[in-house]
C-alpha positions as CSV (number, residue, x, y, z in Angstrom):
1,M,0.0,0.0,0.0
2,A,1.3,3.5,-0.9
3,P,2.2,5.9,1.9
4,S,-0.6,8.2,1.0
5,S,-3.1,5.3,1.2
6,W,-1.7,4.4,4.7
7,S,-2.3,7.9,5.8
8,H,-5.8,8.0,4.4
9,A,-6.5,4.7,6.2
10,R,-5.3,6.1,9.5
11,E,-7.5,9.1,9.1
12,M,-10.4,6.9,8.3
13,N,-9.8,4.8,11.4
14,V,-9.8,7.8,13.7
15,A,-12.9,9.3,12.0
16,L,-14.8,6.0,12.3
17,R,-14.0,5.7,16.0
18,R,-15.4,9.2,16.6
19,A,-18.4,8.5,14.3
20,A,-19.3,5.4,16.2
21,A,-19.4,7.0,19.6
22,F,-22.6,9.0,19.4
23,P,-24.8,6.5,17.4
24,V,-23.9,3.7,19.8
25,V,-25.1,5.7,22.8
26,V,-28.3,6.7,21.0
27,L,-28.9,3.1,19.9
28,W,-28.5,1.7,23.4
29,L,-30.9,4.3,24.8
30,S,-33.5,3.8,22.1
31,L,-33.3,0.0,22.1
32,A,-33.3,-0.6,25.8
33,D,-36.9,-1.5,25.8
34,A,-37.2,-2.8,22.2
35,R,-39.5,-5.8,21.5
36,P,-40.9,-7.6,18.5
37,A,-43.5,-5.3,17.0
38,L,-46.2,-4.9,14.4
39,A,-45.2,-3.0,11.3
40,H,-46.8,0.4,11.2
41,G,-49.8,0.9,9.0
42,F,-50.1,-2.8,7.9
43,G,-53.6,-3.9,6.9
44,Q,-52.8,-7.3,8.4
45,R,-51.0,-8.4,11.5
46,Y,-47.3,-9.3,11.0
47,D,-45.0,-10.2,13.9
48,L,-41.4,-9.5,13.0
49,P,-39.4,-12.8,12.7
50,V,-36.5,-11.5,14.8
51,P,-36.4,-8.8,17.5
52,L,-36.7,-5.3,16.3
53,W,-33.3,-4.3,17.8
54,L,-31.6,-6.6,15.3
55,Y,-33.2,-4.7,12.3
56,L,-32.2,-1.4,13.9
57,Y,-28.6,-2.4,14.5
58,G,-28.4,-3.9,11.0
59,A,-29.7,-0.7,9.4
60,A,-27.5,1.6,11.5
61,S,-24.5,-0.6,10.6
62,A,-25.3,-0.4,6.9
63,V,-25.3,3.4,7.1
64,L,-22.0,3.4,9.0
65,L,-20.5,1.0,6.6
66,S,-21.4,3.2,3.7
67,F,-19.5,6.0,5.4
68,V,-16.5,3.7,5.5
69,V,-16.7,2.8,1.9
70,F,-17.3,6.3,0.6
71,G,-14.6,7.8,2.9
72,F,-12.0,5.2,1.8
73,F,-12.7,5.2,-1.9
74,I,-13.9,8.7,-2.6
75,G,-11.2,11.4,-2.1
76,E,-10.6,14.8,-3.4
77,K,-9.3,13.6,-6.7
78,N,-12.3,11.5,-7.6
79,A,-14.9,13.7,-5.8
80,P,-18.1,14.1,-7.9
81,G,-18.0,17.0,-10.3
82,G,-19.7,16.9,-13.7
83,Y,-21.9,14.1,-14.7
84,P,-22.7,12.2,-17.9
85,R,-25.9,13.2,-19.8
86,L,-27.8,11.8,-22.7
87,N,-30.1,14.2,-24.5
88,L,-33.3,12.2,-25.2
89,L,-34.5,14.8,-27.8
90,R,-31.6,13.7,-30.1
91,F,-33.7,10.6,-30.9
92,R,-36.3,11.2,-33.5
93,L,-39.1,9.1,-32.0
94,L,-38.7,10.7,-28.6
95,R,-38.4,14.1,-30.1
96,A,-41.6,13.5,-32.1
97,T,-43.5,12.5,-29.0
98,L,-42.2,14.2,-25.9
99,A,-41.4,17.5,-27.7
100,S,-44.5,17.4,-29.9
101,P,-46.9,20.4,-29.5
102,V,-49.7,17.9,-29.7
103,F,-48.3,15.8,-26.8
104,V,-47.6,18.8,-24.7
105,A,-51.0,20.4,-25.4
106,G,-52.8,17.1,-24.6
107,L,-50.9,16.7,-21.3
108,R,-51.9,20.2,-20.3
109,I,-55.6,19.8,-21.3
110,F,-55.7,16.5,-19.4
111,S,-54.2,18.1,-16.3
112,V,-56.8,20.9,-16.3
113,G,-59.5,18.4,-17.0
114,I,-58.6,16.4,-13.9
115,F,-58.5,19.6,-11.9
116,V,-61.9,20.6,-13.0
117,L,-63.3,17.1,-12.3
118,I,-61.9,17.2,-8.8
119,I,-63.8,20.5,-8.2
120,L,-67.0,19.3,-9.7
121,T,-67.1,15.9,-8.0
122,G,-66.1,17.5,-4.7
123,L,-69.0,19.9,-5.0
124,F,-71.7,17.8,-6.6
125,G,-70.7,14.1,-6.1
126,D,-71.4,11.6,-3.4
127,Q,-69.9,13.0,-0.2
128,T,-68.8,9.6,1.0
129,P,-65.0,9.9,0.6
130,V,-64.4,6.3,-0.7
131,L,-67.2,6.8,-3.3
132,N,-66.0,10.2,-4.5
133,F,-63.3,10.9,-7.2
134,A,-61.8,13.9,-5.4
135,P,-60.3,12.3,-2.2
136,T,-58.7,9.4,-4.0
137,M,-57.4,11.6,-6.8
138,V,-55.9,14.3,-4.5
139,W,-54.6,12.3,-1.5
140,V,-53.6,9.0,-3.2
141,I,-52.9,9.5,-6.9
142,W,-51.7,13.1,-7.0
143,W,-50.0,13.5,-3.6
144,V,-48.5,10.0,-3.1
145,G,-48.2,8.8,-6.7
146,G,-47.2,12.2,-8.0
147,S,-44.4,12.6,-5.5
148,L,-43.1,9.2,-6.4
149,F,-43.3,9.9,-10.1
150,V,-41.5,13.3,-9.9
151,T,-38.7,11.8,-7.8
152,L,-38.2,8.6,-9.8
153,V,-38.9,10.0,-13.3
154,G,-39.0,13.7,-13.6
155,N,-40.8,17.0,-12.8
156,V,-44.1,16.5,-14.7
157,W,-45.7,19.0,-12.4
158,A,-43.6,21.8,-13.9
159,A,-44.9,21.0,-17.3
160,A,-48.6,20.2,-16.5
161,N,-49.4,22.3,-13.4
162,P,-53.1,23.0,-14.1
163,L,-53.0,26.3,-12.1
164,K,-50.1,27.6,-14.4
165,V,-51.9,26.4,-17.5
166,V,-55.2,28.1,-16.6
167,F,-53.2,31.3,-15.8
168,E,-51.5,31.2,-19.2
169,W,-54.8,30.7,-21.0
170,A,-56.3,33.6,-19.1
171,D,-53.3,35.8,-20.0
172,R,-53.6,35.0,-23.7
173,L,-57.3,35.8,-23.5
174,T,-56.8,39.2,-21.9
175,L,-54.3,40.1,-24.6
176,R,-56.7,39.1,-27.3
177,L,-59.4,41.2,-25.6
178,G,-57.2,44.2,-25.9
179,V,-55.6,44.5,-22.4
180,E,-52.2,46.0,-23.2
181,N,-49.9,44.0,-20.9
182,G,-52.2,41.1,-20.2
183,L,-51.6,39.7,-16.7
184,D,-48.1,41.0,-16.5
185,P,-47.1,41.9,-12.9
186,D,-46.5,45.4,-11.7
187,I,-45.2,44.6,-8.2
188,P,-41.6,43.4,-7.7
189,Y,-41.2,40.3,-5.6
190,P,-39.6,41.2,-2.2
191,V,-36.2,39.6,-2.0
192,S,-36.6,39.0,1.8
193,W,-39.6,36.8,1.2
194,D,-37.5,34.1,-0.6
195,V,-39.6,30.9,-0.4
196,W,-41.2,31.7,3.0
197,P,-44.7,32.1,1.3
198,A,-44.3,28.6,-0.2
199,L,-43.3,27.2,3.2
200,A,-46.3,28.9,4.8
201,L,-48.7,27.4,2.2
202,F,-47.0,24.0,2.5
203,F,-47.5,24.2,6.3
204,A,-51.2,24.9,5.7
205,F,-51.4,21.9,3.3
206,A,-49.7,19.7,5.9
207,W,-52.1,21.0,8.5
208,V,-55.1,20.1,6.4
209,E,-53.7,16.6,5.6
210,L,-52.6,15.7,9.1
211,V,-54.7,17.8,11.6
212,F,-58.0,18.9,10.0
213,W,-60.6,16.3,10.6
214,G,-62.5,17.1,7.4
215,S,-59.6,16.6,5.0
216,A,-61.2,13.6,3.3
217,T,-64.6,15.3,2.8
218,P,-65.1,15.9,-0.9
219,R,-66.7,19.3,-0.6
220,N,-63.9,20.5,1.7
221,I,-61.3,19.4,-0.9
222,A,-63.1,21.3,-3.6
223,F,-63.4,24.5,-1.5
224,L,-59.8,24.3,-0.4
225,A,-58.6,23.6,-3.9
226,L,-60.4,26.7,-5.2
227,L,-59.0,28.8,-2.3
228,Y,-55.4,27.7,-3.0
229,S,-55.9,28.3,-6.7
230,S,-57.1,31.9,-6.0
231,V,-54.0,32.5,-3.9
232,T,-51.7,31.1,-6.6
233,W,-53.4,33.1,-9.4
234,A,-53.2,36.2,-7.4
235,G,-49.5,35.6,-6.6
236,M,-48.7,35.1,-10.3
237,S,-50.6,38.2,-11.4
238,F,-48.9,40.4,-8.7
239,F,-45.3,39.1,-9.0
240,G,-45.1,37.2,-12.3
241,K,-45.9,33.6,-13.2
242,E,-42.4,32.2,-13.1
243,T,-41.3,34.2,-10.0
244,W,-44.3,33.0,-8.0
245,L,-44.0,29.4,-9.1
246,R,-40.3,29.3,-8.1
247,R,-40.7,31.1,-4.8
248,G,-44.3,31.3,-3.7
249,E,-46.2,28.2,-4.9
250,A,-45.8,25.5,-2.4
251,F,-46.0,22.4,-4.7
252,S,-43.8,23.9,-7.4
253,V,-41.1,24.4,-4.8
254,F,-41.8,20.9,-3.2
255,F,-41.7,19.1,-6.6
256,D,-38.7,21.1,-7.7
257,I,-36.7,19.9,-4.7
258,L,-37.8,16.2,-5.2
259,A,-37.0,16.5,-9.0
260,R,-33.3,17.1,-8.1
261,F,-33.2,13.4,-7.3
262,A,-34.8,12.4,-10.6
263,P,-32.8,10.8,-13.5
264,T,-34.0,13.4,-15.9
265,E,-33.5,17.2,-16.3
266,V,-34.4,19.9,-18.8
267,R,-31.5,22.1,-19.9
268,V,-31.3,25.2,-22.0
269,T,-28.1,26.2,-23.9
270,G,-27.2,29.3,-25.7
271,G,-28.4,31.8,-23.1
272,A,-30.8,33.8,-25.3
273,A,-33.9,32.4,-23.6
274,C,-32.5,33.2,-20.2
275,E,-32.1,37.0,-20.7
276,G,-34.1,38.8,-18.1
277,C,-35.0,35.6,-16.2
278,D,-34.8,36.2,-12.5
279,A,-36.3,32.8,-11.7
280,C,-33.6,30.3,-12.6
281,G,-31.2,32.0,-10.2
282,I,-27.9,31.4,-12.0
283,E,-25.2,33.8,-12.9
284,N,-24.0,31.9,-16.0
285,K,-26.9,32.3,-18.4
286,D,-25.1,30.2,-21.0
287,V,-26.6,27.0,-19.5
288,C,-29.5,26.7,-17.1
289,V,-31.0,23.5,-15.7
290,N,-34.6,22.8,-14.7
291,C,-35.8,26.3,-15.3
292,Y,-39.0,25.6,-17.2
293,G,-39.7,29.2,-18.0
294,C,-36.4,29.5,-19.9
295,F,-37.1,26.0,-21.5
296,A,-40.5,27.2,-22.8
297,R,-39.0,30.3,-24.3
298,A,-36.0,28.6,-25.9
299,M,-35.7,27.6,-29.5
300,P,-36.0,23.9,-30.2
301,E,-32.3,23.6,-31.0
302,H,-31.4,25.0,-27.6
303,R,-33.6,22.6,-25.6
304,E,-32.4,19.4,-24.0
305,L,-34.2,16.7,-22.1
306,N,-31.4,14.8,-20.5
307,L,-31.1,11.4,-18.9
308,R,-28.6,11.7,-16.0
309,P,-27.5,9.7,-13.0
310,P,-30.0,9.8,-10.2
311,A,-29.5,12.3,-7.3
312,V,-26.8,14.3,-9.0
313,G,-29.1,17.3,-8.9
314,L,-28.8,17.3,-5.2
315,L,-25.1,17.9,-5.3
316,S,-25.7,21.5,-6.4
317,S,-26.4,23.7,-3.3
318,E,-26.3,27.0,-5.3
319,G,-28.8,29.5,-3.9
320,T,-29.8,27.4,-0.8
321,S,-31.1,30.1,1.5
322,V,-32.2,29.8,5.1
323,A,-35.8,29.7,3.9
324,R,-35.1,26.8,1.5
325,V,-33.2,24.9,4.3
326,A,-36.3,25.4,6.5
327,F,-38.5,24.1,3.6
328,I,-36.4,20.9,3.2
329,V,-36.4,20.3,7.0
330,F,-40.1,20.7,7.1
331,M,-40.5,18.2,4.2
332,L,-38.6,15.6,6.3
333,S,-40.3,16.4,9.6
334,S,-43.9,16.6,8.4
335,V,-43.9,13.1,6.9
336,T,-42.2,11.8,10.1
337,Y,-44.9,13.6,12.1
338,D,-47.6,11.8,10.0
339,G,-46.0,8.4,11.0
340,L,-45.7,9.4,14.6
341,L,-49.3,10.5,15.0
342,A,-50.7,7.0,15.1
343,T,-48.1,5.4,17.4
344,P,-48.9,4.4,20.9
345,V,-46.1,6.7,22.3
346,W,-47.6,9.7,20.6
347,V,-51.2,8.9,21.7
348,S,-50.0,8.4,25.3
349,L,-48.2,11.8,25.1
350,I,-51.3,13.5,24.0
351,F,-53.3,12.0,26.8
352,S,-50.7,13.1,29.3
353,L,-50.8,16.6,27.9
354,Q,-54.6,16.7,28.1
355,S,-54.4,15.6,31.7
356,I,-52.1,18.4,32.5
357,A,-53.3,21.3,30.3
358,G,-56.9,20.1,30.0
359,S,-59.1,19.2,27.0
360,F,-60.7,21.7,24.6
361,G,-63.6,19.5,23.7
362,A,-64.2,19.2,20.0
363,L,-61.2,21.5,19.3
364,S,-58.8,19.3,21.4
365,S,-57.5,17.3,18.4
366,L,-57.0,20.5,16.4
367,F,-55.1,22.2,19.2
368,Y,-52.8,19.3,20.0
369,G,-52.4,18.3,16.4
370,T,-51.4,21.9,15.4
371,L,-49.1,22.1,18.4
372,G,-47.3,18.9,17.3
373,L,-47.1,20.1,13.7
374,L,-45.3,23.2,15.0
375,A,-43.1,21.5,17.6
376,V,-41.8,18.5,15.6
377,P,-40.4,20.6,12.7
378,L,-38.9,23.1,15.2
379,L,-37.2,20.2,17.0
380,F,-35.9,18.8,13.7
381,F,-34.6,22.2,12.7
382,A,-32.8,22.6,16.1
383,L,-31.3,19.1,15.8
384,Y,-30.1,19.8,12.2
385,A,-28.7,23.2,13.2
386,G,-26.9,21.6,16.2
387,F,-25.3,18.9,14.1
388,V,-24.3,21.4,11.4
389,K,-22.6,23.5,14.1
390,L,-20.7,20.4,15.1
391,C,-19.7,19.8,11.5
392,Q,-18.5,23.4,11.3
393,A,-16.5,23.0,14.5
394,L,-14.8,19.8,13.3
395,G,-14.3,20.9,9.6
396,G,-13.4,24.5,10.1
397,G,-13.3,27.3,7.5
398,T,-16.9,27.3,6.3
399,G,-19.6,29.6,7.5
400,F,-22.5,28.1,9.5
401,W,-25.4,29.0,7.1
402,K,-23.3,28.2,4.0
403,L,-22.6,24.7,5.5
404,A,-26.3,24.3,6.5
405,G,-27.3,25.1,3.0
406,S,-24.7,22.7,1.5
407,F,-25.8,19.8,3.6
408,A,-29.6,20.5,3.3
409,Y,-30.1,18.7,0.0
410,S,-28.5,15.5,1.4
411,L,-31.7,15.2,3.6
412,V,-33.9,14.9,0.5
413,P,-33.2,11.2,-0.2
414,I,-34.1,10.5,3.5
415,A,-37.4,12.5,3.2
416,F,-38.3,10.7,-0.1
417,A,-37.3,7.2,1.3
418,Y,-39.5,7.7,4.4
419,Q,-42.4,9.1,2.4
420,A,-42.2,6.2,0.0
421,A,-41.9,3.6,2.8
422,H,-44.8,5.2,4.7
423,Y,-47.2,5.7,1.8
424,F,-46.5,3.2,-1.0
425,T,-48.9,0.7,0.5
426,L,-51.6,3.4,0.4
427,L,-51.0,3.9,-3.3
428,L,-51.1,0.1,-4.0
429,T,-54.3,-0.5,-2.0
430,D,-56.4,2.6,-1.9
431,G,-55.1,3.7,-5.3
432,Q,-57.1,0.9,-6.9
433,N,-60.2,2.8,-6.1
434,I,-59.5,5.1,-9.1
435,F,-60.5,2.3,-11.5
436,Y,-64.1,2.3,-10.5
437,L,-64.2,6.0,-9.7
438,A,-62.9,7.0,-13.1
439,S,-65.9,5.2,-14.7
440,D,-68.4,6.8,-12.4
441,P,-66.8,9.9,-10.7
442,F,-70.1,11.4,-9.4
443,R,-71.6,8.0,-8.5
444,W,-74.5,8.6,-10.8
445,G,-74.6,5.1,-12.1
446,W,-72.2,5.6,-15.1
447,N,-69.7,3.1,-16.4
448,L,-67.7,5.1,-18.8
449,F,-64.7,2.8,-19.1
450,G,-66.3,-0.5,-18.1
451,T,-64.6,-0.6,-14.7
452,G,-67.5,0.5,-12.6
453,G,-67.7,-2.9,-11.0
454,Y,-64.0,-3.2,-10.1
455,E,-63.4,-4.5,-6.6
456,P,-60.0,-3.4,-5.1
457,N,-57.8,-6.1,-3.7
458,A,-56.7,-5.0,-0.2
459,A,-54.2,-7.9,0.1
460,I,-52.3,-7.1,-3.1
461,V,-49.1,-7.2,-1.1
462,G,-48.3,-9.1,2.0
463,A,-47.2,-7.6,5.3
464,A,-43.8,-9.3,5.2
465,F,-43.1,-7.8,1.8
466,V,-44.2,-4.3,3.1
467,W,-41.9,-4.5,6.1
468,Y,-38.8,-5.7,4.2
469,S,-39.3,-3.1,1.4
470,Q,-39.7,-0.4,4.1
471,V,-36.4,-1.4,5.6
472,A,-34.7,-1.5,2.2
473,L,-36.1,2.0,1.3
474,I,-35.0,3.6,4.6
475,V,-31.5,2.1,4.4
476,A,-31.1,3.0,0.7
477,G,-32.2,6.6,1.3
478,H,-29.8,7.0,4.1
479,V,-26.9,5.5,2.2
480,I,-27.5,7.9,-0.7
481,A,-27.7,10.7,1.9
482,V,-24.3,9.7,3.3
483,Y,-22.8,9.8,-0.1
484,L,-24.2,13.2,-0.9
485,A,-23.0,14.5,2.5
486,H,-19.5,13.1,1.9
487,A,-19.4,14.8,-1.5
488,V,-20.5,18.1,0.0
489,A,-17.9,17.8,2.8
490,L,-15.1,17.2,0.2
491,R,-16.1,20.4,-1.6
492,S,-16.5,22.5,1.6
493,A,-13.5,21.4,3.6
494,P,-9.9,22.4,2.8
495,N,-8.7,18.8,2.7
496,T,-9.8,15.2,2.9
497,K,-9.0,14.9,6.6
498,L,-11.1,17.8,7.6
499,A,-13.8,16.6,5.2
500,L,-14.0,13.3,7.0
501,R,-14.0,15.0,10.4
502,S,-16.7,17.5,9.4
503,Q,-19.0,14.7,8.1
504,I,-19.0,12.7,11.4
505,P,-21.8,14.6,13.1
506,M,-24.0,14.4,9.9
507,V,-23.5,10.6,9.7
508,A,-24.4,10.4,13.4
509,L,-27.6,12.4,12.7
510,M,-28.4,10.0,9.8
511,V,-27.9,6.9,11.9
512,L,-30.2,8.4,14.6
513,Y,-32.8,9.1,12.0
514,T,-32.5,5.6,10.4
515,V,-33.2,4.1,13.8
516,T,-36.1,6.5,14.5
517,S,-37.7,5.9,11.1
518,L,-37.7,2.2,11.4
519,W,-38.9,2.3,15.0
520,I,-41.9,4.4,13.9
521,L,-42.7,2.1,10.9
522,S,-42.6,-0.9,13.3
523,Q,-45.2,0.5,15.6
524,P,-48.9,-0.7,15.5
525,V,-51.5,1.9,14.5
526,V,-53.4,3.4,17.4
527,E,-56.4,5.7,16.8
């Protein structure tokens, strides 16, 4: 072994001993009372074949082992930089379909049609949630299925957002009616706002999903969709369509963050389409990535739809502000809070709080649910800030907020992995309802597609498969996060030794969250 390799190995040995200290303490504390458990959210009973602590130790060990592998084999010389790309629009068949005006127009019309159908069925259809098109379409197909699609395929929301499409149609109509500037904005977007409006709206959405007891009522869904649409259209007309979508519209910001993991991207070359664009947020206008406003304005020869390695978009932390860090942390904490809500520990905690502070009658669940939705993200943000501070102390040389922004996107695979693990069974089981609902969305006795009599199969997957796939998803998400954090550390620290040292607290945080995530998923559901 070469001397430099021996030196690198000694640095790794020291780093690993330090990295192991904190996770081991946390594991002992969290597993002291561990027992075989039921997997969280299963539709059928499943006793884990071995004690839960074995799964937790195994998962934590896998995350630590990934740190060893990445730390030993990935140094400054082979740290990730550029990445290979394949422009799918170079192929005639794909260009004739994906870039075809007919295909794009059809996708946009279909999206608006689904949006209108959600409103109409919510207002005038059967108000039983399982018999109405709106709840299944919004909470299962769009929210769960759409999130998985954007992360694993690409940001279709940016191309087919019905609120954006309707606004564009209205803008063209006003121009044809003689309005001089159409719906062009006349108010500059305040720089200090950043993505805080998007975070506020995303919090409101999470509150409706997790706290509000009427979230599945079709008429409530229709009213809330119209309310959100009004806010979005007002924001676009005041501040500009692309500006509001990039900074103020909650789901555009959310899906844009998830799409950084996706194996596809849109890219504009040449720079002409980017002139005057304040949305893509890059200084070099010769090339911009995933700015769909520039992509729409660009000439066909300057457009690229690239296939790329997954997760490489998360390596770019350019423009990661405090507000965007808070948004990413809230993405992670809100889905964790959803899993935590139905665990025996959380229910016992709520009963304890009620015995101390008292109950508020019918408003009790709203009060304590809202309190939890505020407290859990704040706790997550405090933990993240504390571990970033430790990274700064061990790595040296990098400012706190810059380091916090650099590491923030490494949390995205964890958030996605937990969301997929927590919700994919819902998509597989309740998602089947869309087959009979599509044929008769109002429950008026129609059978448009011949699927009105379809009977969902609740046992489409077994409980054992669900548990093992959840473990695999959680571990895989954390391993990818460790890789991203290591790549960020190599870029931020002056040398490899400091990079390894600075990454130790972040690895410890990821081990802690691995254990916590699997523990939550292993718990029985308690109402």
